VOPA-59732 format. One record per residue (C-alpha): residue in one letter; x, y, z. Coordinates in steps of 0.05 Angstrom, whole numbers, plus 5000, padded with zeros to 4 digits. Example, Ala and Ser with C-alpha at 12.3 -4.5 7.8 and 13.67 -1.06 7.14 Angstrom:
<bamars>
+---------+------+------+------+
| residuo |   xx |   yy |   zz |
+---------+------+------+------+
|       a | 5246 | 4910 | 5156 |
|       s | 5273 | 4979 | 5143 |
+---------+------+------+------+
</bamars>
This chain:
<bamars>
+---------+------+------+------+
| residuo |   xx |   yy |   zz |
+---------+------+------+------+
|       m | 5000 | 4997 | 5000 |
|       k | 5032 | 5066 | 4975 |
|       y | 5024 | 5129 | 5019 |
|       k | 5014 | 5195 | 4992 |
|       i | 5057 | 5253 | 5017 |
|       i | 5021 | 5316 | 5038 |
|       p | 5064 | 5363 | 5020 |
|       g | 5031 | 5417 | 5070 |
|       l | 5028 | 5365 | 5121 |
|       l | 5104 | 5352 | 5114 |
|       l | 5126 | 5421 | 5124 |
|       i | 5085 | 5425 | 5191 |
|       i | 5117 | 5361 | 5215 |
|       l | 5185 | 5394 | 5201 |
|       l | 5169 | 5458 | 5229 |
|       s | 5147 | 5424 | 5295 |
|       i | 5214 | 5387 | 5299 |
|       i | 5257 | 5447 | 5291 |
|       g | 5209 | 5485 | 5341 |
|       a | 5227 | 5425 | 5394 |
|       l | 5294 | 5429 | 5378 |
|       t | 5307 | 5506 | 5392 |
|       i | 5270 | 5490 | 5456 |
|       r | 5313 | 5447 | 5477 |
|       d | 5373 | 5476 | 5465 |
|       k | 5348 | 5540 | 5496 |
|       l | 5330 | 5500 | 5559 |
|       f | 5391 | 5469 | 5560 |
|       a | 5435 | 5540 | 5548 |
|       t | 5400 | 5567 | 5610 |
|       e | 5422 | 5507 | 5658 |
|       l | 5477 | 5513 | 5708 |
|       e | 5510 | 5464 | 5753 |
|       k | 5562 | 5477 | 5803 |
|       g | 5633 | 5476 | 5778 |
|       s | 5687 | 5511 | 5740 |
|       y | 5675 | 5530 | 5667 |
|       k | 5727 | 5550 | 5620 |
|       v | 5712 | 5603 | 5558 |
|       d | 5735 | 5576 | 5493 |
|       s | 5742 | 5641 | 5453 |
|       f | 5794 | 5665 | 5506 |
|       e | 5857 | 5637 | 5470 |
|       s | 5818 | 5665 | 5400 |
|       l | 5809 | 5739 | 5425 |
|       p | 5861 | 5797 | 5425 |
|       n | 5893 | 5815 | 5491 |
|       k | 5871 | 5885 | 5510 |
|       e | 5866 | 5924 | 5572 |
|       i | 5793 | 5954 | 5599 |
|       t | 5754 | 5989 | 5646 |
|       l | 5722 | 5970 | 5704 |
|       l | 5654 | 5983 | 5670 |
|       e | 5677 | 5945 | 5611 |
|       a | 5694 | 5894 | 5660 |
|       y | 5632 | 5899 | 5699 |
|       d | 5589 | 5881 | 5634 |
|       i | 5636 | 5821 | 5609 |
|       g | 5613 | 5796 | 5686 |
|       m | 5539 | 5809 | 5676 |
|       d | 5531 | 5784 | 5604 |
|       i | 5553 | 5713 | 5627 |
|       a | 5508 | 5717 | 5691 |
|       k | 5451 | 5741 | 5652 |
|       e | 5455 | 5684 | 5608 |
|       y | 5433 | 5643 | 5660 |
|       d | 5393 | 5692 | 5714 |
|       k | 5366 | 5759 | 5678 |
|       n | 5352 | 5782 | 5757 |
|       s | 5431 | 5780 | 5768 |
|       e | 5463 | 5825 | 5805 |
|       l | 5542 | 5845 | 5829 |
|       i | 5564 | 5841 | 5896 |
|       f | 5635 | 5861 | 5890 |
|       m | 5692 | 5868 | 5834 |
|       n | 5760 | 5885 | 5832 |
|       s | 5824 | 5897 | 5783 |
|       v | 5877 | 5841 | 5792 |
|       n | 5954 | 5850 | 5800 |
|       d | 5988 | 5830 | 5741 |
|       g | 6058 | 5861 | 5758 |
|       k | 6053 | 5925 | 5705 |
|       i | 6053 | 5994 | 5730 |
|       n | 5993 | 6012 | 5692 |
|       g | 5925 | 6037 | 5704 |
|       s | 5930 | 6111 | 5696 |
|       d | 5879 | 6114 | 5643 |
|       g | 5829 | 6075 | 5683 |
|       k | 5845 | 6005 | 5647 |
|       k | 5870 | 5946 | 5676 |
|       g | 5876 | 5879 | 5636 |
|       n | 5855 | 5829 | 5699 |
|       w | 5797 | 5833 | 5736 |
|       q | 5748 | 5788 | 5787 |
|       g | 5676 | 5789 | 5808 |
|       y | 5631 | 5760 | 5843 |
|       i | 5557 | 5758 | 5818 |
|       t | 5493 | 5731 | 5850 |
|       l | 5445 | 5689 | 5811 |
|       p | 5374 | 5708 | 5860 |
|       n | 5324 | 5656 | 5819 |
|       k | 5378 | 5598 | 5813 |
|       r | 5399 | 5604 | 5882 |
|       l | 5475 | 5603 | 5858 |
|       s | 5536 | 5651 | 5850 |
|       i | 5573 | 5664 | 5790 |
|       i | 5651 | 5683 | 5803 |
|       f | 5683 | 5710 | 5745 |
|       v | 5758 | 5709 | 5717 |
|       i | 5779 | 5763 | 5666 |
|       e | 5849 | 5762 | 5645 |
|       k | 5884 | 5806 | 5591 |
|       g | 5811 | 5840 | 5578 |
|       k | 5777 | 5770 | 5561 |
|       l | 5730 | 5732 | 5603 |
|       k | 5773 | 5668 | 5620 |
|       s | 5735 | 5624 | 5667 |
|       y | 5679 | 5628 | 5719 |
|       d | 5658 | 5586 | 5781 |
|       v | 5588 | 5561 | 5801 |
|       i | 5578 | 5564 | 5872 |
|       d | 5531 | 5567 | 5928 |
|       s | 5493 | 5629 | 5935 |
|       d | 5501 | 5669 | 6007 |
|       e | 5459 | 5733 | 6024 |
|       q | 5502 | 5797 | 6010 |
|       l | 5476 | 5863 | 5998 |
|       p | 5473 | 5869 | 5921 |
|       i | 5504 | 5933 | 5881 |
|       k | 5445 | 5950 | 5840 |
|       d | 5454 | 5969 | 5757 |
|       e | 5435 | 6035 | 5771 |
|       d | 5491 | 6048 | 5826 |
|       i | 5547 | 6046 | 5768 |
|       k | 5544 | 6102 | 5728 |
|       v | 5611 | 6134 | 5735 |
|       d | 5682 | 6092 | 5702 |
|       s | 5741 | 6079 | 5729 |
|       n | 5783 | 6128 | 5673 |
|       e | 5740 | 6174 | 5700 |
|       v | 5754 | 6180 | 5774 |
|       v | 5830 | 6157 | 5769 |
|       k | 5838 | 6228 | 5739 |
|       k | 5807 | 6253 | 5803 |
|       a | 5851 | 6209 | 5845 |
|       i | 5916 | 6238 | 5817 |
|       s | 5900 | 6311 | 5808 |
|       e | 5851 | 6319 | 5870 |
|       f | 5891 | 6278 | 5918 |
|       k | 5958 | 6265 | 5891 |
|       l | 5950 | 6193 | 5890 |
|       e | 6011 | 6158 | 5856 |
|       p | 6011 | 6082 | 5824 |
|       g | 6029 | 6029 | 5868 |
|       n | 6103 | 5992 | 5862 |
|       d | 6108 | 5937 | 5908 |
|       n | 6091 | 5859 | 5903 |
|       f | 6028 | 5865 | 5917 |
|       l | 5995 | 5931 | 5884 |
|       n | 6031 | 5953 | 5809 |
|       g | 6003 | 6017 | 5780 |
|       y | 5926 | 6037 | 5794 |
|       h | 5875 | 5988 | 5827 |
|       f | 5802 | 5999 | 5817 |
|       r | 5748 | 5961 | 5856 |
|       l | 5668 | 5959 | 5876 |
|       i | 5648 | 5951 | 5942 |
|       r | 5589 | 5962 | 5993 |
|       d | 5575 | 5969 | 6062 |
|       e | 5500 | 5980 | 6084 |
|       k | 5488 | 6045 | 6061 |
|       n | 5541 | 6062 | 6012 |
|       v | 5563 | 6037 | 5947 |
|       f | 5643 | 6045 | 5938 |
|       l | 5690 | 6048 | 5875 |
|       g | 5763 | 6046 | 5900 |
|       v | 5822 | 6072 | 5868 |
|       g | 5885 | 6043 | 5897 |
|       g | 5957 | 6073 | 5895 |
|       q | 5998 | 6105 | 5944 |
|       k | 6017 | 6173 | 5966 |
|       t | 6087 | 6190 | 5999 |
|       g | 6104 | 6114 | 5992 |
|       k | 6052 | 6082 | 6032 |
|       r | 5994 | 6045 | 6003 |
|       a | 5930 | 6087 | 5997 |
|       e | 5860 | 6084 | 5973 |
|       i | 5805 | 6139 | 5953 |
|       y | 5739 | 6113 | 5947 |
|       f | 5686 | 6153 | 5900 |
|       n | 5604 | 6146 | 5895 |
|       p | 5604 | 6106 | 5826 |
|       k | 5534 | 6142 | 5808 |
|       n | 5555 | 6209 | 5810 |
|       g | 5641 | 6206 | 5829 |
|       e | 5626 | 6247 | 5891 |
|       y | 5687 | 6243 | 5937 |
|       l | 5672 | 6191 | 5997 |
|       g | 5737 | 6194 | 6035 |
|       g | 5804 | 6149 | 6031 |
|       i | 5849 | 6109 | 6075 |
|       e | 5930 | 6110 | 6082 |
|       k | 5967 | 6055 | 6103 |
|       k | 6011 | 6069 | 6166 |
+---------+------+------+------+
</bamars>
């Protein structure tokens, strides 16, 4: 017995199969388990130095693939032995992002301006830094730290050049610029929303 193929029906079946595969791919793309993940594109992308906001965007992009409500807890530049950062750019960064809908967190690692890897761990309750709290970039505040507060680049085994970090306490969010003054480690704090000076510390 021969069966007659109905073109319209065949098209519907093919579209149904493609649709099912697309849905499956999307579901698997958003699955996330605890562990360490390496980024395949790290080796192929060019090396560069990036600002704090550029590093923030890189970290948030990977986090929001899994949870659209992801929020930063903290992030900072990482020492690479170079006396740099006077333009607000560093090659190495790391940060901690919470994924509230997954009850997990991501620790991301950027090297040479590129996302290298990220670790997925259990989440803990910490106050997040909201996206609307971060409007001022590192290239802006480092100019103030140098011109207004005479901050110099660090030059020791722990801190080379200028460094940057985003942290918060119960009330305020801080964008810190690290370096040295009169040969001692120092950090100047600014409001990352408007660039306002918030204070500073100097190691004795």
